[in-house]
N, CA, C and O atoms as CSV, one atom per row, in Angstrom:
chain,resi,resn,atom,element,x,y,z
A,1,MET,N,N,0.851,-1.153,-0.002
A,1,MET,CA,C,-0.004,0.001,-0.005
A,1,MET,C,C,0.905,1.231,0.001
A,1,MET,O,O,1.939,1.252,0.668
A,2,ALA,N,N,0.502,2.241,-0.746
A,2,ALA,CA,C,1.278,3.467,-0.810
A,2,ALA,C,C,0.344,4.651,-1.038
A,2,ALA,O,O,-0.761,4.500,-1.559
A,3,VAL,N,N,0.807,5.826,-0.639
A,3,VAL,CA,C,0.070,7.068,-0.869
A,3,VAL,C,C,0.799,7.827,-1.954
A,3,VAL,O,O,2.009,8.035,-1.870
A,4,GLU,N,N,0.066,8.240,-2.974
A,4,GLU,CA,C,0.640,8.992,-4.085
A,4,GLU,C,C,-0.014,10.358,-4.139
A,4,GLU,O,O,-1.237,10.467,-4.234
A,5,LYS,N,N,0.808,11.406,-4.077
A,5,LYS,CA,C,0.281,12.776,-4.147
A,5,LYS,C,C,0.622,13.360,-5.508
A,5,LYS,O,O,1.772,13.319,-5.944
A,6,THR,N,N,-0.384,13.902,-6.173
A,6,THR,CA,C,-0.198,14.534,-7.468
A,6,THR,C,C,-0.893,15.889,-7.429
A,6,THR,O,O,-1.496,16.251,-6.419
A,7,ASP,N,N,-0.808,16.643,-8.534
A,7,ASP,CA,C,-1.493,17.920,-8.620
A,7,ASP,C,C,-3.019,17.753,-8.556
A,7,ASP,O,O,-3.742,18.676,-8.182
A,8,GLU,N,N,-3.486,16.563,-8.929
A,8,GLU,CA,C,-4.934,16.301,-8.933
A,8,GLU,C,C,-5.461,15.832,-7.591
A,8,GLU,O,O,-6.675,15.788,-7.393
A,9,GLY,N,N,-4.580,15.481,-6.663
A,9,GLY,CA,C,-5.032,15.041,-5.340
A,9,GLY,C,C,-4.191,13.904,-4.798
A,9,GLY,O,O,-3.099,13.620,-5.290
A,10,THR,N,N,-4.719,13.268,-3.783
A,10,THR,CA,C,-4.033,12.172,-3.116
A,10,THR,C,C,-4.718,10.855,-3.467
A,10,THR,O,O,-5.946,10.765,-3.465
A,11,THR,N,N,-3.919,9.841,-3.766
A,11,THR,CA,C,-4.441,8.534,-4.119
A,11,THR,C,C,-3.801,7.483,-3.211
A,11,THR,O,O,-2.596,7.511,-2.963
A,12,LEU,N,N,-4.618,6.568,-2.726
A,12,LEU,CA,C,-4.113,5.437,-1.962
A,12,LEU,C,C,-3.994,4.264,-2.929
A,12,LEU,O,O,-4.992,3.820,-3.496
A,13,LEU,N,N,-2.770,3.759,-3.117
A,13,LEU,CA,C,-2.526,2.643,-4.015
A,13,LEU,C,C,-2.539,1.352,-3.207
A,13,LEU,O,O,-1.780,1.204,-2.250
A,14,VAL,N,N,-3.398,0.425,-3.593
A,14,VAL,CA,C,-3.560,-0.850,-2.875
A,14,VAL,C,C,-3.197,-1.984,-3.813
A,14,VAL,O,O,-3.630,-2.003,-4.965
A,15,SER,N,N,-2.401,-2.933,-3.325
A,15,SER,CA,C,-2.055,-4.094,-4.137
A,15,SER,C,C,-2.256,-5.359,-3.307
A,15,SER,O,O,-2.353,-5.309,-2.080
A,16,GLY,N,N,-2.315,-6.478,-3.997
A,16,GLY,CA,C,-2.447,-7.745,-3.305
A,16,GLY,C,C,-3.872,-8.121,-2.935
A,16,GLY,O,O,-4.087,-9.168,-2.327
A,17,ALA,N,N,-4.848,-7.297,-3.286
A,17,ALA,CA,C,-6.249,-7.596,-2.995
A,17,ALA,C,C,-6.912,-8.114,-4.254
A,17,ALA,O,O,-6.532,-7.739,-5.363
A,18,ASP,N,N,-7.893,-8.967,-4.085
A,18,ASP,CA,C,-8.611,-9.530,-5.221
A,18,ASP,C,C,-9.737,-8.578,-5.628
A,18,ASP,O,O,-10.910,-8.845,-5.368
A,19,LEU,N,N,-9.369,-7.471,-6.265
A,19,LEU,CA,C,-10.310,-6.427,-6.655
A,19,LEU,C,C,-10.064,-6.009,-8.095
A,19,LEU,O,O,-8.943,-6.114,-8.594
A,20,LEU,N,N,-11.097,-5.540,-8.757
A,20,LEU,CA,C,-10.925,-4.933,-10.072
A,20,LEU,C,C,-10.441,-3.504,-9.886
A,20,LEU,O,O,-10.673,-2.908,-8.834
A,21,ASP,N,N,-9.772,-2.942,-10.890
A,21,ASP,CA,C,-9.320,-1.558,-10.807
A,21,ASP,C,C,-10.489,-0.642,-10.497
A,21,ASP,O,O,-11.597,-0.828,-11.002
A,22,ASN,N,N,-10.225,0.343,-9.664
A,22,ASN,CA,C,-11.181,1.395,-9.258
A,22,ASN,C,C,-12.349,0.858,-8.422
A,22,ASN,O,O,-13.373,1.531,-8.313
A,23,THR,N,N,-12.223,-0.319,-7.838
A,23,THR,CA,C,-13.254,-0.826,-6.933
A,23,THR,C,C,-13.199,-0.025,-5.637
A,23,THR,O,O,-12.124,0.124,-5.056
A,24,PRO,N,N,-14.348,0.499,-5.167
A,24,PRO,CA,C,-14.326,1.227,-3.883
A,24,PRO,C,C,-14.003,0.274,-2.741
A,24,PRO,O,O,-14.464,-0.867,-2.729
A,25,ILE,N,N,-13.225,0.732,-1.801
A,25,ILE,CA,C,-12.873,-0.063,-0.630
A,25,ILE,C,C,-13.424,0.635,0.599
A,25,ILE,O,O,-13.103,1.793,0.865
A,26,LEU,N,N,-14.259,-0.080,1.350
A,26,LEU,CA,C,-14.829,0.463,2.587
A,26,LEU,C,C,-14.223,-0.292,3.759
A,26,LEU,O,O,-14.114,-1.518,3.731
A,27,ASP,N,N,-13.835,0.438,4.772
A,27,ASP,CA,C,-13.245,-0.171,5.944
A,27,ASP,C,C,-14.068,0.265,7.138
A,27,ASP,O,O,-13.852,1.349,7.680
A,28,ILE,N,N,-15.007,-0.568,7.555
A,28,ILE,CA,C,-15.902,-0.232,8.677
A,28,ILE,C,C,-15.433,-1.031,9.880
A,28,ILE,O,O,-15.358,-2.259,9.829
A,29,LYS,N,N,-15.120,-0.336,10.957
A,29,LYS,CA,C,-14.598,-0.990,12.149
A,29,LYS,C,C,-15.582,-0.795,13.315
A,29,LYS,O,O,-16.385,0.138,13.313
A,30,PRO,N,N,-15.505,-1.680,14.294
A,30,PRO,CA,C,-16.353,-1.505,15.483
A,30,PRO,C,C,-15.863,-0.306,16.307
A,30,PRO,O,O,-14.711,0.114,16.198
A,31,TYR,N,N,-16.732,0.208,17.099
A,31,TYR,CA,C,-16.355,1.280,18.016
A,31,TYR,C,C,-15.500,0.693,19.118
A,31,TYR,O,O,-15.870,-0.323,19.706
A,32,LEU,N,N,-14.364,1.306,19.412
A,32,LEU,CA,C,-13.450,0.855,20.448
A,32,LEU,C,C,-13.348,1.946,21.508
A,32,LEU,O,O,-12.708,2.971,21.274
A,33,PRO,N,N,-13.969,1.745,22.668
A,33,PRO,CA,C,-14.023,2.804,23.662
A,33,PRO,C,C,-12.658,3.273,24.145
A,33,PRO,O,O,-12.516,4.443,24.500
A,34,TYR,N,N,-11.647,2.405,24.174
A,34,TYR,CA,C,-10.335,2.844,24.640
A,34,TYR,C,C,-9.641,3.729,23.623
A,34,TYR,O,O,-8.689,4.427,23.971
A,35,ALA,N,N,-10.095,3.722,22.358
A,35,ALA,CA,C,-9.457,4.511,21.310
A,35,ALA,C,C,-10.304,5.702,20.855
A,35,ALA,O,O,-9.770,6.664,20.302
A,36,ASP,N,N,-11.573,5.648,21.073
A,36,ASP,CA,C,-12.485,6.705,20.630
A,36,ASP,C,C,-12.911,7.557,21.827
A,36,ASP,O,O,-12.633,7.200,22.972
A,37,CYS,N,N,-13.577,8.670,21.567
A,37,CYS,CA,C,-13.793,9.648,22.630
A,37,CYS,C,C,-15.197,9.662,23.242
A,37,CYS,O,O,-15.463,10.516,24.088
A,38,HIS,N,N,-16.099,8.770,22.862
A,38,HIS,CA,C,-17.439,8.765,23.441
A,38,HIS,C,C,-17.427,7.948,24.723
A,38,HIS,O,O,-17.480,6.720,24.674
A,39,THR,N,N,-17.358,8.609,25.862
A,39,THR,CA,C,-17.161,7.925,27.136
A,39,THR,C,C,-18.342,7.045,27.559
A,39,THR,O,O,-18.162,6.138,28.372
A,40,ASP,N,N,-19.536,7.287,27.033
A,40,ASP,CA,C,-20.695,6.481,27.422
A,40,ASP,C,C,-20.972,5.323,26.472
A,40,ASP,O,O,-21.951,4.599,26.653
A,41,ALA,N,N,-20.136,5.138,25.474
A,41,ALA,CA,C,-20.338,4.060,24.504
A,41,ALA,C,C,-19.834,2.727,25.049
A,41,ALA,O,O,-18.998,2.688,25.952
A,42,THR,N,N,-20.349,1.643,24.491
A,42,THR,CA,C,-19.879,0.304,24.874
A,42,THR,C,C,-19.100,-0.297,23.708
A,42,THR,O,O,-19.208,0.164,22.572
A,43,GLY,N,N,-18.326,-1.315,24.000
A,43,GLY,CA,C,-17.468,-1.935,22.988
A,43,GLY,C,C,-18.115,-3.068,22.228
A,43,GLY,O,O,-17.478,-3.643,21.346
A,44,GLY,N,N,-19.352,-3.414,22.530
A,44,GLY,CA,C,-20.022,-4.510,21.817
A,44,GLY,C,C,-19.205,-5.789,21.929
A,44,GLY,O,O,-18.662,-6.097,22.990
A,45,TYR,N,N,-19.122,-6.532,20.830
A,45,TYR,CA,C,-18.393,-7.808,20.874
A,45,TYR,C,C,-16.905,-7.646,21.155
A,45,TYR,O,O,-16.264,-8.596,21.603
A,46,THR,N,N,-16.336,-6.464,20.903
A,46,THR,CA,C,-14.900,-6.280,21.138
A,46,THR,C,C,-14.577,-6.251,22.626
A,46,THR,O,O,-13.434,-6.497,23.011
A,47,ALA,N,N,-15.555,-5.956,23.461
A,47,ALA,CA,C,-15.318,-5.954,24.908
A,47,ALA,C,C,-15.067,-7.373,25.422
A,47,ALA,O,O,-14.494,-7.545,26.498
A,48,GLU,N,N,-15.485,-8.379,24.673
A,48,GLU,CA,C,-15.301,-9.776,25.071
A,48,GLU,C,C,-13.961,-10.326,24.616
A,48,GLU,O,O,-13.585,-11.429,25.012
A,49,THR,N,N,-13.234,-9.584,23.796
A,49,THR,CA,C,-11.970,-10.055,23.227
A,49,THR,C,C,-10.824,-9.745,24.176
A,49,THR,O,O,-10.687,-8.617,24.650
A,50,GLU,N,N,-10.004,-10.749,24.450
A,50,GLU,CA,C,-8.834,-10.548,25.296
A,50,GLU,C,C,-7.716,-9.975,24.441
A,50,GLU,O,O,-7.342,-10.578,23.435
A,51,TRP,N,N,-7.174,-8.825,24.820
A,51,TRP,CA,C,-6.097,-8.187,24.064
A,51,TRP,C,C,-4.777,-8.436,24.801
A,51,TRP,O,O,-4.559,-7.928,25.901
A,52,LYS,N,N,-3.915,-9.217,24.182
A,52,LYS,CA,C,-2.610,-9.441,24.774
A,52,LYS,C,C,-1.562,-9.453,23.673
A,52,LYS,O,O,-1.844,-9.832,22.535
A,53,LYS,N,N,-0.380,-9.046,24.014
A,53,LYS,CA,C,0.702,-9.016,23.044
A,53,LYS,C,C,1.466,-10.318,23.085
A,53,LYS,O,O,1.587,-10.955,24.132
A,54,LEU,N,N,1.983,-10.709,21.922
A,54,LEU,CA,C,2.819,-11.903,21.808
A,54,LEU,C,C,4.285,-11.515,22.013
A,54,LEU,O,O,4.668,-10.371,21.769
A,55,THR,N,N,5.083,-12.451,22.452
A,55,THR,CA,C,6.524,-12.298,22.478
A,55,THR,C,C,7.028,-12.704,21.102
A,55,THR,O,O,6.677,-13.776,20.610
A,56,VAL,N,N,7.847,-11.865,20.471
A,56,VAL,CA,C,8.331,-12.121,19.116
A,56,VAL,C,C,9.776,-12.604,19.179
A,56,VAL,O,O,10.638,-11.954,19.770
A,57,ARG,N,N,10.025,-13.765,18.555
A,57,ARG,CA,C,11.388,-14.300,18.451
A,57,ARG,C,C,11.797,-14.226,16.986
A,57,ARG,O,O,11.112,-14.752,16.109
A,58,PHE,N,N,12.928,-13.562,16.733
A,58,PHE,CA,C,13.385,-13.259,15.386
A,58,PHE,C,C,14.867,-13.646,15.308
A,58,PHE,O,O,15.685,-13.034,15.996
A,59,GLN,N,N,15.233,-14.627,14.503
A,59,GLN,CA,C,16.642,-14.947,14.329
A,59,GLN,C,C,17.348,-13.742,13.707
A,59,GLN,O,O,16.791,-13.059,12.848
A,60,GLU,N,N,18.557,-13.497,14.145
A,60,GLU,CA,C,19.305,-12.312,13.710
A,60,GLU,C,C,19.446,-12.249,12.191
A,60,GLU,O,O,19.317,-11.167,11.617
A,61,ASP,N,N,19.707,-13.372,11.522
A,61,ASP,CA,C,19.891,-13.363,10.068
A,61,ASP,C,C,18.598,-12.980,9.347
A,61,ASP,O,O,18.649,-12.358,8.285
A,62,LEU,N,N,17.445,-13.338,9.903
A,62,LEU,CA,C,16.164,-12.941,9.302
A,62,LEU,C,C,15.869,-11.476,9.579
A,62,LEU,O,O,15.400,-10.756,8.697
A,63,LEU,N,N,16.139,-11.039,10.788
A,63,LEU,CA,C,15.891,-9.634,11.147
A,63,LEU,C,C,16.735,-8.688,10.297
A,63,LEU,O,O,16.286,-7.592,9.960
A,64,GLU,N,N,17.951,-9.100,9.948
A,64,GLU,CA,C,18.834,-8.258,9.137
A,64,GLU,C,C,18.321,-8.036,7.715
A,64,GLU,O,O,18.783,-7.123,7.031
A,65,LYS,N,N,17.379,-8.852,7.264
A,65,LYS,CA,C,16.796,-8.660,5.929
A,65,LYS,C,C,15.863,-7.447,5.905
A,65,LYS,O,O,15.584,-6.898,4.839
A,66,ILE,N,N,15.385,-7.034,7.072
A,66,ILE,CA,C,14.477,-5.887,7.188
A,66,ILE,C,C,15.320,-4.645,7.405
A,66,ILE,O,O,16.230,-4.665,8.234
A,67,PRO,N,N,15.041,-3.542,6.673
A,67,PRO,CA,C,15.786,-2.304,6.903
A,67,PRO,C,C,15.704,-1.888,8.374
A,67,PRO,O,O,14.654,-1.999,9.007
A,68,LYS,N,N,16.818,-1.413,8.897
A,68,LYS,CA,C,16.928,-1.076,10.322
A,68,LYS,C,C,15.796,-0.170,10.808
A,68,LYS,O,O,15.266,-0.364,11.902
A,69,GLU,N,N,15.429,0.817,9.994
A,69,GLU,CA,C,14.398,1.782,10.411
A,69,GLU,C,C,12.995,1.198,10.416
A,69,GLU,O,O,12.065,1.837,10.908
A,70,LYS,N,N,12.823,-0.009,9.877
A,70,LYS,CA,C,11.480,-0.622,9.817
A,70,LYS,C,C,11.329,-1.791,10.779
A,70,LYS,O,O,10.234,-2.338,10.913
A,71,ARG,N,N,12.398,-2.181,11.447
A,71,ARG,CA,C,12.358,-3.362,12.315
A,71,ARG,C,C,11.395,-3.200,13.495
A,71,ARG,O,O,10.615,-4.104,13.793
A,72,ALA,N,N,11.452,-2.064,14.153
A,72,ALA,CA,C,10.579,-1.866,15.326
A,72,ALA,C,C,9.116,-1.926,14.913
A,72,ALA,O,O,8.301,-2.521,15.619
A,73,GLY,N,N,8.770,-1.320,13.781
A,73,GLY,CA,C,7.393,-1.350,13.297
A,73,GLY,C,C,6.921,-2.759,12.980
A,73,GLY,O,O,5.784,-3.120,13.284
A,74,LEU,N,N,7.780,-3.547,12.375
A,74,LEU,CA,C,7.426,-4.939,12.076
A,74,LEU,C,C,7.198,-5.716,13.373
A,74,LEU,O,O,6.211,-6.439,13.503
A,75,CYS,N,N,8.102,-5.565,14.316
A,75,CYS,CA,C,7.949,-6.296,15.585
A,75,CYS,C,C,6.679,-5.874,16.313
A,75,CYS,O,O,6.010,-6.713,16.917
A,76,GLU,N,N,6.332,-4.584,16.266
A,76,GLU,CA,C,5.086,-4.131,16.889
A,76,GLU,C,C,3.877,-4.762,16.218
A,76,GLU,O,O,2.929,-5.150,16.900
A,77,CYS,N,N,3.891,-4.872,14.886
A,77,CYS,CA,C,2.788,-5.525,14.169
A,77,CYS,C,C,2.673,-6.986,14.577
A,77,CYS,O,O,1.575,-7.484,14.824
A,78,LEU,N,N,3.801,-7.666,14.647
A,78,LEU,CA,C,3.790,-9.081,15.015
A,78,LEU,C,C,3.334,-9.304,16.457
A,78,LEU,O,O,2.654,-10.289,16.744
A,79,GLU,N,N,3.700,-8.403,17.360
A,79,GLU,CA,C,3.265,-8.503,18.759
A,79,GLU,C,C,1.743,-8.482,18.889
A,79,GLU,O,O,1.185,-9.072,19.815
A,80,GLU,N,N,1.079,-7.804,17.962
A,80,GLU,CA,C,-0.388,-7.670,17.998
A,80,GLU,C,C,-1.119,-8.905,17.452
A,80,GLU,O,O,-2.348,-8.914,17.394
A,81,ASP,N,N,-0.378,-9.942,17.054
A,81,ASP,CA,C,-0.926,-11.210,16.581
A,81,ASP,C,C,-1.746,-11.027,15.295
A,81,ASP,O,O,-2.971,-10.927,15.350
A,82,PRO,N,N,-1.068,-10.984,14.138
A,82,PRO,CA,C,-1.750,-10.742,12.868
A,82,PRO,C,C,-2.522,-11.943,12.305
A,82,PRO,O,O,-3.071,-11.853,11.206
A,83,ARG,N,N,-2.574,-13.054,13.031
A,83,ARG,CA,C,-3.342,-14.210,12.546
A,83,ARG,C,C,-4.835,-13.914,12.564
A,83,ARG,O,O,-5.289,-13.056,13.321
A,84,PRO,N,N,-5.601,-14.618,11.736
A,84,PRO,CA,C,-7.060,-14.537,11.873
A,84,PRO,C,C,-7.441,-15.032,13.279
A,84,PRO,O,O,-6.838,-15.983,13.777
A,85,SER,N,N,-8.409,-14.413,13.907
A,85,SER,CA,C,-8.747,-14.744,15.296
A,85,SER,C,C,-9.232,-16.169,15.481
A,85,SER,O,O,-9.188,-16.690,16.595
A,86,TYR,N,N,-9.688,-16.803,14.432
A,86,TYR,CA,C,-10.180,-18.174,14.538
A,86,TYR,C,C,-9.056,-19.206,14.348
A,86,TYR,O,O,-9.319,-20.407,14.401
A,87,GLN,N,N,-7.828,-18.765,14.130
A,87,GLN,CA,C,-6.703,-19.679,13.923
A,87,GLN,C,C,-5.875,-19.804,15.200
A,87,GLN,O,O,-5.529,-18.805,15.829
A,88,ASP,N,N,-5.566,-21.040,15.569
A,88,ASP,CA,C,-4.719,-21.285,16.736
A,88,ASP,C,C,-4.051,-22.648,16.584
A,88,ASP,O,O,-4.218,-23.531,17.426
A,89,ASP,N,N,-3.297,-22.808,15.505
A,89,ASP,CA,C,-2.624,-24.063,15.216
A,89,ASP,C,C,-1.117,-23.836,15.320
A,89,ASP,O,O,-0.537,-23.191,14.447
A,90,PRO,N,N,-0.463,-24.357,16.379
A,90,PRO,CA,C,0.966,-24.085,16.570
A,90,PRO,C,C,1.858,-24.661,15.461
A,90,PRO,O,O,3.005,-24.235,15.325
A,91,SER,N,N,1.364,-25.612,14.672
A,91,SER,CA,C,2.192,-26.174,13.602
A,91,SER,C,C,2.011,-25.441,12.274
A,91,SER,O,O,2.762,-25.682,11.328
A,92,ARG,N,N,1.029,-24.557,12.197
A,92,ARG,CA,C,0.773,-23.849,10.948
A,92,ARG,C,C,1.738,-22.678,10.753
A,92,ARG,O,O,2.056,-21.963,11.704
A,93,VAL,N,N,2.202,-22.489,9.514
A,93,VAL,CA,C,3.035,-21.330,9.185
A,93,VAL,C,C,2.116,-20.284,8.569
A,93,VAL,O,O,1.478,-20.513,7.542
A,94,TYR,N,N,2.067,-19.127,9.228
A,94,TYR,CA,C,1.255,-17.999,8.780
A,94,TYR,C,C,2.146,-17.029,8.005
A,94,TYR,O,O,3.373,-17.112,8.076
A,95,GLY,N,N,1.527,-16.117,7.272
A,95,GLY,CA,C,2.303,-15.131,6.530
A,95,GLY,C,C,1.595,-13.793,6.501
A,95,GLY,O,O,0.370,-13.719,6.586
A,96,MET,N,N,2.381,-12.741,6.381
A,96,MET,CA,C,1.827,-11.405,6.214
A,96,MET,C,C,2.795,-10.567,5.385
A,96,MET,O,O,4.011,-10.753,5.421
A,97,ALA,N,N,2.212,-9.650,4.649
A,97,ALA,CA,C,3.027,-8.702,3.871
A,97,ALA,C,C,3.424,-7.556,4.785
A,97,ALA,O,O,2.610,-7.045,5.554
A,98,PHE,N,N,4.666,-7.167,4.692
A,98,PHE,CA,C,5.170,-6.002,5.413
A,98,PHE,C,C,6.149,-5.294,4.504
A,98,PHE,O,O,7.206,-5.831,4.173
A,99,ASP,N,N,5.791,-4.077,4.100
A,99,ASP,CA,C,6.612,-3.307,3.164
A,99,ASP,C,C,6.855,-4.168,1.913
A,99,ASP,O,O,5.892,-4.621,1.295
A,100,ALA,N,N,8.089,-4.397,1.535
A,100,ALA,CA,C,8.389,-5.184,0.328
A,100,ALA,C,C,8.721,-6.627,0.693
A,100,ALA,O,O,9.426,-7.307,-0.053
A,101,PHE,N,N,8.218,-7.102,1.837
A,101,PHE,CA,C,8.589,-8.416,2.338
A,101,PHE,C,C,7.347,-9.259,2.626
A,101,PHE,O,O,6.270,-8.739,2.919
A,102,GLN,N,N,7.531,-10.557,2.534
A,102,GLN,CA,C,6.547,-11.522,3.017
A,102,GLN,C,C,7.193,-12.141,4.254
A,102,GLN,O,O,8.271,-12.731,4.177
A,103,VAL,N,N,6.529,-11.999,5.376
A,103,VAL,CA,C,7.053,-12.490,6.646
A,103,VAL,C,C,6.253,-13.729,7.025
A,103,VAL,O,O,5.025,-13.679,7.096
A,104,ARG,N,N,6.937,-14.833,7.268
A,104,ARG,CA,C,6.274,-16.079,7.648
A,104,ARG,C,C,6.631,-16.395,9.104
A,104,ARG,O,O,7.762,-16.185,9.541
A,105,PHE,N,N,5.631,-16.909,9.851
A,105,PHE,CA,C,5.838,-17.122,11.278
A,105,PHE,C,C,4.924,-18.222,11.801
A,105,PHE,O,O,3.935,-18.586,11.164
A,106,THR,N,N,5.275,-18.746,12.974
A,106,THR,CA,C,4.433,-19.672,13.692
A,106,THR,C,C,4.089,-19.033,15.043
A,106,THR,O,O,4.783,-18.130,15.510
A,107,VAL,N,N,3.014,-19.514,15.653
A,107,VAL,CA,C,2.646,-19.027,16.985
A,107,VAL,C,C,2.310,-20.245,17.848
A,107,VAL,O,O,1.470,-21.073,17.497
A,108,ASP,N,N,2.992,-20.321,18.977
A,108,ASP,CA,C,2.734,-21.386,19.955
A,108,ASP,C,C,2.516,-20.724,21.303
A,108,ASP,O,O,3.458,-20.228,21.921
A,109,GLY,N,N,1.278,-20.719,21.753
A,109,GLY,CA,C,0.947,-20.016,22.989
A,109,GLY,C,C,1.130,-18.523,22.786
A,109,GLY,O,O,0.531,-17.930,21.888
A,110,ASP,N,N,1.964,-17.915,23.629
A,110,ASP,CA,C,2.225,-16.466,23.530
A,110,ASP,C,C,3.525,-16.149,22.798
A,110,ASP,O,O,4.002,-15.015,22.857
A,111,LEU,N,N,4.107,-17.134,22.108
A,111,LEU,CA,C,5.389,-16.942,21.422
A,111,LEU,C,C,5.209,-17.011,19.911
A,111,LEU,O,O,4.791,-18.037,19.374
A,112,LEU,N,N,5.526,-15.916,19.232
A,112,LEU,CA,C,5.517,-15.854,17.761
A,112,LEU,C,C,6.980,-15.983,17.308
A,112,LEU,O,O,7.845,-15.224,17.743
A,113,THR,N,N,7.235,-16.954,16.431
A,113,THR,CA,C,8.591,-17.173,15.920
A,113,THR,C,C,8.603,-16.922,14.426
A,113,THR,O,O,7.881,-17.581,13.678
A,114,VAL,N,N,9.423,-15.966,13.981
A,114,VAL,CA,C,9.564,-15.699,12.540
A,114,VAL,C,C,10.430,-16.811,11.954
A,114,VAL,O,O,11.513,-17.102,12.460
A,115,VAL,N,N,9.931,-17.434,10.867
A,115,VAL,CA,C,10.654,-18.549,10.260
A,115,VAL,C,C,11.200,-18.214,8.871
A,115,VAL,O,O,12.060,-18.929,8.358
A,116,ALA,N,N,10.707,-17.131,8.257
A,116,ALA,CA,C,11.200,-16.749,6.932
A,116,ALA,C,C,10.860,-15.295,6.655
A,116,ALA,O,O,9.821,-14.789,7.078
A,117,VAL,N,N,11.758,-14.633,5.936
A,117,VAL,CA,C,11.520,-13.269,5.416
A,117,VAL,C,C,11.945,-13.293,3.957
A,117,VAL,O,O,13.098,-13.589,3.642
A,118,GLU,N,N,11.009,-12.981,3.069
A,118,GLU,CA,C,11.291,-13.034,1.635
A,118,GLU,C,C,10.942,-11.703,0.988
A,118,GLU,O,O,9.943,-11.082,1.351
A,119,ASN,N,N,11.750,-11.259,0.036
A,119,ASN,CA,C,11.413,-10.080,-0.753
A,119,ASN,C,C,10.263,-10.421,-1.682
A,119,ASN,O,O,10.218,-11.515,-2.244
A,120,THR,N,N,9.331,-9.489,-1.846
A,120,THR,CA,C,8.209,-9.723,-2.774
A,120,THR,C,C,8.446,-9.000,-4.075
A,120,THR,O,O,7.617,-9.073,-4.982
């Protein structure tokens, strides 16, 4: 994903999605009381979700493939558990795009282990 600014305006460039060109993208999220400012609102189904961070284990040779200035951001994303919420298979290798990389990882309990970093 990238933002492109031209004389005609700002455009958000999206790739990797199964969409036709110029398809509108809507991103509707639940209300999150800890992040939004309506103090009398409730969190609905999100109030039932346990929010915990994972411990991220990254072998040095894999971490070095990520530019130094982007490493902290990647680790923060991984700590937030990017798996689908219905997945909890410690033997499964998951993947996510991060910048120009495909990051593959496993999760066992509270430990996320990066197993591969590939350029896309």
